[in-house]
C-alpha positions as CSV (number, residue, x, y, z in Angstrom):
1,X,127.7,100.5,67.0
2,X,129.3,101.1,63.2
3,X,131.8,99.6,61.3
4,X,134.4,102.2,62.6
5,X,133.1,102.3,66.3
6,X,135.1,104.8,68.3
7,X,134.8,103.8,71.5
8,X,158.9,90.8,74.0
9,X,158.6,94.5,71.5
10,X,162.8,95.1,72.2
11,X,162.4,99.0,72.4
12,X,162.8,100.3,75.8
13,X,160.0,102.6,75.2
14,X,157.5,100.1,74.4
15,X,156.9,97.5,77.2
16,X,154.7,94.9,75.4
17,X,156.4,91.7,75.5
18,X,155.7,88.9,73.1
19,X,157.7,86.1,70.9
20,X,159.4,87.4,67.9
21,X,157.1,86.0,65.3
22,X,158.6,83.1,62.8
23,X,158.3,85.1,60.1
24,X,159.2,88.9,60.4
25,X,155.8,90.3,59.6
26,X,153.6,87.6,60.8
27,X,151.3,87.7,63.7
28,X,153.3,88.0,67.0
29,X,151.8,86.3,69.9
30,X,149.5,88.3,72.0
31,X,151.1,90.5,74.7
32,X,152.5,88.6,77.6
33,X,151.9,89.2,81.2
34,X,154.4,91.7,82.9
35,X,157.1,90.9,85.4
36,X,155.1,91.5,88.5
37,X,152.9,88.4,87.0
38,X,155.7,86.1,86.2
39,X,157.2,86.7,89.3
40,X,153.9,85.7,90.9
41,X,153.7,82.4,89.0
42,X,157.2,81.5,89.8
43,X,155.6,80.3,93.2
44,X,154.7,76.8,92.0
45,X,153.2,75.9,95.4
46,X,150.7,78.6,94.9
47,X,147.7,76.7,94.3
48,X,143.8,76.6,95.3
49,X,142.1,73.3,96.1
50,X,138.9,72.7,94.2
51,X,136.5,71.5,96.7
52,X,133.0,70.6,95.1
53,X,132.1,67.3,93.7
54,X,132.4,68.3,89.8
55,X,135.9,68.9,89.5
56,X,137.1,70.7,86.1
57,X,138.7,68.9,83.3
58,X,140.9,70.2,80.6
59,X,142.1,68.8,77.2
60,X,144.3,70.6,74.4
61,X,144.6,70.0,70.9
62,X,147.4,71.9,68.8
63,X,147.6,72.1,65.1
64,X,150.5,73.8,63.2
65,X,149.4,77.0,61.3
66,X,150.3,77.5,57.8
67,X,151.4,81.1,58.5
68,X,153.8,79.6,61.0
69,X,153.3,79.0,64.7
70,X,150.4,76.9,66.2
71,X,146.7,77.1,67.2
72,X,145.9,75.7,70.4
73,X,142.3,74.3,71.2
74,X,141.1,74.1,75.0
75,X,138.2,71.9,76.0
76,X,137.0,72.0,79.6
77,X,134.0,70.8,81.7
78,X,132.8,72.2,84.9
79,X,134.7,75.4,84.3
80,X,133.7,79.1,83.4
81,X,136.0,81.1,81.6
82,X,135.7,84.9,83.3
83,X,137.6,87.4,81.8
84,X,136.0,90.2,83.4
85,X,136.6,88.6,86.9
86,X,140.6,88.3,86.0
87,X,142.6,89.4,89.1
88,X,139.8,89.7,91.1
89,X,138.6,87.5,94.3
90,X,138.5,83.6,93.9
91,X,135.0,82.1,92.7
92,X,135.0,78.2,92.5
93,X,135.1,77.1,89.1
94,X,135.7,80.5,87.5
95,X,138.8,81.4,85.9
96,X,141.1,81.5,82.8
97,X,144.1,79.8,81.3
98,X,147.8,80.3,81.6
99,X,150.1,79.0,79.1
100,X,153.4,77.2,79.2
101,X,156.2,76.8,76.6
102,X,158.7,74.2,77.5
103,X,158.0,75.0,81.1
104,X,157.8,79.0,80.7
105,X,154.9,80.8,81.4
106,X,154.0,83.0,78.1
107,X,150.8,84.4,79.1
108,X,147.1,84.3,80.3
109,X,144.5,84.1,78.2
110,X,140.5,84.0,77.9
111,X,139.4,82.2,74.7
112,X,139.2,78.6,74.0
113,X,141.3,78.9,71.0
114,X,144.9,80.9,70.7
115,X,147.3,81.5,68.2
116,X,150.9,81.2,69.3
117,X,153.7,82.5,66.8
118,X,157.4,82.2,67.1
119,X,157.6,78.8,68.6
120,X,160.9,77.0,67.9
121,X,160.9,74.4,65.2
122,X,160.9,70.9,66.4
123,X,159.5,69.4,69.5
124,X,157.9,71.9,71.8
125,X,156.2,71.1,75.3
126,X,152.9,72.9,75.5
127,X,151.0,73.2,78.5
128,X,147.5,75.0,79.5
129,X,146.6,75.3,83.4
130,X,143.3,75.9,84.7
131,X,143.7,78.8,86.9
132,X,141.4,80.8,89.4
133,X,140.4,84.4,88.9
134,X,143.5,85.3,91.3
135,X,145.9,83.4,89.3
136,X,146.3,80.5,91.5
137,X,146.4,77.1,89.7
138,X,143.5,75.0,90.4
139,X,144.2,71.4,92.3
140,X,142.8,68.6,93.3
141,X,144.2,66.7,96.2
142,X,147.4,68.7,95.5
143,X,147.5,67.9,91.7
144,X,147.1,70.8,89.5
145,X,144.6,70.8,86.9
146,X,146.2,71.0,83.6
147,X,146.5,69.7,79.9
148,X,150.0,69.0,78.5
149,X,151.1,67.5,75.1
150,X,154.8,67.5,73.1
151,X,154.1,69.0,69.5
152,X,156.2,68.9,66.5
153,X,156.3,72.4,65.2
154,X,156.8,71.8,61.5
155,X,159.6,73.7,59.3
156,X,158.0,76.9,58.0
157,X,159.2,78.7,54.9
158,X,157.9,81.8,53.3
159,X,156.9,79.8,50.3
160,X,154.2,78.6,52.7
161,X,152.1,81.6,52.5
162,X,152.0,85.0,51.2
163,X,153.6,88.3,52.5
164,X,152.0,90.3,49.6
165,X,149.9,93.3,50.2
166,X,146.6,92.2,51.6
167,X,143.6,92.2,49.4
168,X,140.4,93.8,50.7
169,X,137.3,91.2,51.0
170,X,134.0,92.8,50.6
171,X,132.1,91.1,53.5
172,X,129.3,88.8,52.3
173,X,125.9,89.0,54.3
174,X,124.3,91.7,56.7
175,X,127.0,94.1,58.0
176,X,128.8,93.0,60.8
177,X,129.7,95.4,63.9
178,X,132.8,95.6,66.3
179,X,133.3,97.5,69.5
180,X,136.1,97.2,71.9
181,X,136.6,98.3,75.5
182,X,139.7,98.3,77.4
183,X,140.3,98.3,81.2
184,X,143.2,98.1,83.6
185,X,143.6,94.8,85.1
186,X,143.6,94.9,88.8
187,X,146.9,93.0,88.7
188,X,149.0,94.0,85.8
189,X,148.4,95.3,82.5
190,X,144.8,95.9,80.6
191,X,141.9,93.6,79.5
192,X,140.4,94.4,76.2
193,X,136.8,93.3,75.5
194,X,135.5,93.0,72.2
195,X,132.0,92.5,71.3
196,X,131.4,90.7,67.7
197,X,128.3,90.4,65.7
198,X,127.9,89.0,62.3
199,X,131.2,87.2,62.1
200,X,132.2,83.8,63.1
201,X,135.6,83.7,64.8
202,X,137.3,80.5,63.8
203,X,140.3,78.7,64.9
204,X,139.6,75.7,63.2
205,X,139.9,77.3,59.9
206,X,142.5,79.9,60.3
207,X,145.3,80.0,57.6
208,X,143.0,78.2,55.4
209,X,140.6,79.0,52.4
210,X,138.2,81.5,53.4
211,X,134.5,80.8,54.1
212,X,132.1,83.4,53.9
213,X,131.5,85.3,57.2
214,X,134.4,83.4,58.9
215,X,137.8,84.9,60.4
216,X,139.4,86.3,63.2
217,X,140.4,89.5,64.6
218,X,143.8,91.4,64.7
219,X,144.4,93.6,67.6
220,X,146.6,96.6,67.4
221,X,148.6,99.2,69.9
222,X,149.2,102.5,67.9
223,X,149.2,100.7,65.0
224,X,151.7,97.8,66.1
225,X,150.2,94.5,65.8
226,X,150.2,92.6,69.1
227,X,148.0,89.3,68.5
228,X,145.6,87.5,66.7
229,X,142.6,86.6,68.4
230,X,139.4,84.0,67.9
231,X,137.3,85.4,70.9
232,X,136.0,88.4,72.6
233,X,138.7,89.0,75.4
234,X,142.5,89.4,75.8
235,X,144.9,90.6,78.1
236,X,147.7,93.2,77.4
237,X,150.7,93.4,79.3
238,X,152.3,96.8,80.3
239,X,152.0,99.8,78.1
240,X,154.1,102.8,78.0
241,X,152.8,106.1,79.3
242,X,150.5,108.3,77.0
243,X,147.6,108.4,75.2
244,X,147.3,104.8,73.0
245,X,144.9,103.7,70.4
246,X,143.8,100.4,70.8
247,X,142.4,98.8,67.6
248,X,140.7,95.4,66.7
249,X,140.2,94.6,62.9
250,X,138.1,91.7,61.3
251,X,140.4,89.4,58.9
252,X,139.2,86.3,56.8
253,X,140.7,82.7,57.6
254,X,143.3,83.5,54.9
255,X,144.3,86.9,56.7
256,X,142.7,89.2,54.4
257,X,141.0,92.4,55.9
258,X,137.3,92.4,55.6
259,X,135.5,95.7,54.2
260,X,131.8,96.9,53.8
261,X,131.7,99.6,51.1
262,X,135.3,99.6,50.9
263,X,135.6,100.7,54.8
264,X,137.4,98.4,57.1
265,X,135.6,96.2,59.6
266,X,137.2,97.6,62.8
267,X,136.9,99.3,65.9
268,X,138.8,101.3,68.4
269,X,139.4,103.3,71.6
270,X,141.8,105.4,73.1
271,X,143.3,104.8,76.7
272,X,145.5,107.0,78.7
273,X,148.2,105.1,80.4
274,X,150.2,106.9,83.5
């Protein structure tokens, strides 16, 4: 596949929901699940008991991002992240993650690292829960399987990073490739699946000094950035009707766009909603 592979906004016409970024033009959080899924998760008693002997475990680490917001790393055992099985039948040991901020569900996610923008400065309670494919929370003997921590989000000023026009970075090494596929989620919204070859997606070094061949992805809907990704799958909430271009583009650790011979390292696809 070539470099240009063709494959909560407050406007009523655009129904994507995400936190407002800490700085106006910083990355927003990846689009949250729509109302139907939020209603579903209000049923706190909706759990599935893990029956096998090897009970999954989960732990999280939280790091402030110098561009604002936080990066969350998730570590699990005895658990398989299964993005393509999201919103399908339960299979023990498979699933994805649900993220809660101060007790409120924000979104589901499919990667071991996630960037969250717009979190309030000060102490914030962050919880990541193990979810089955069908969105029920995993539990053992009635106890839900999750990890939770209180993180002190530091004050963030514009001086901490630059909002200047990004500077293109010529990718060092073999030409990387991207491709993107977007499919309806059986429950709500859409799932985007990205294949990445030649780029190391790194949450560890996000917003730090650039390392050749490392970085992250930004995802856009009709040119509007909806998130930063450190992995190959993401859920997108409700979308407006019509033809929509979904694009992913590769960026260095310090948020500069990667190019090869002056051409951006990106991929896009068009979907028709409604």
